[in-house]
C-alpha positions, 0 to 999 in steps of 0.5 A: 693476663689478669683484670686486677692491676695491684693486689689490693684490688683483687683482694677487695673484689673476691669472694670468700674462700679464694685463694689469689694466685700472685705470679712471680714480680715485684708489686709496689703497694701495701696489702690489707689482708680479708677474712678468708681471702688466701695470698700465694705468691710463685715463690718467696724467691719470685714474687715479692711485695714491696711497700715502698716506705711509709706503712706496713707491707701486710696488714691484717686488722680485724678478729674475723682474719683466722688461721685460714687466711694464709699467706704463702710464697712471698718476700715482704720487703719495703715497709716502713712506718711506726710497728710492723713494718713488714707485717702489722698484725692487729686486732685479734686478727691471726692469719698463717704465714708460711714460706715468706722471706720478709726482710729491708723493712725499719720501723720507728719504734718496734717489729721491722719485721713483724709486729704483733699487737693485740692477739 
């Protein structure tokens, strides 16, 4: 029922200020946030983003991504890589993270759940 085949396509196409509503299900991908684009799942027990094990599941990498970029109501799992396997925040980004369950991620160096660099 959606014109996008994955969450990242919807993020890339969204206008600034949009809130993307993500239905229940498991989405197998890694997602990079954009400034002013918020994500709202159906609930952390219903909507999961699973990264597939090789990189962070959710990344925010620019100081233009401020607190008005909200990620809410999701489960974040299956992330991998060196740092921030579940959530990687760097380069001054500061998104608001609410009602998330972050589990089953594995970083080889640090931050299996969440890593924040240069914040």
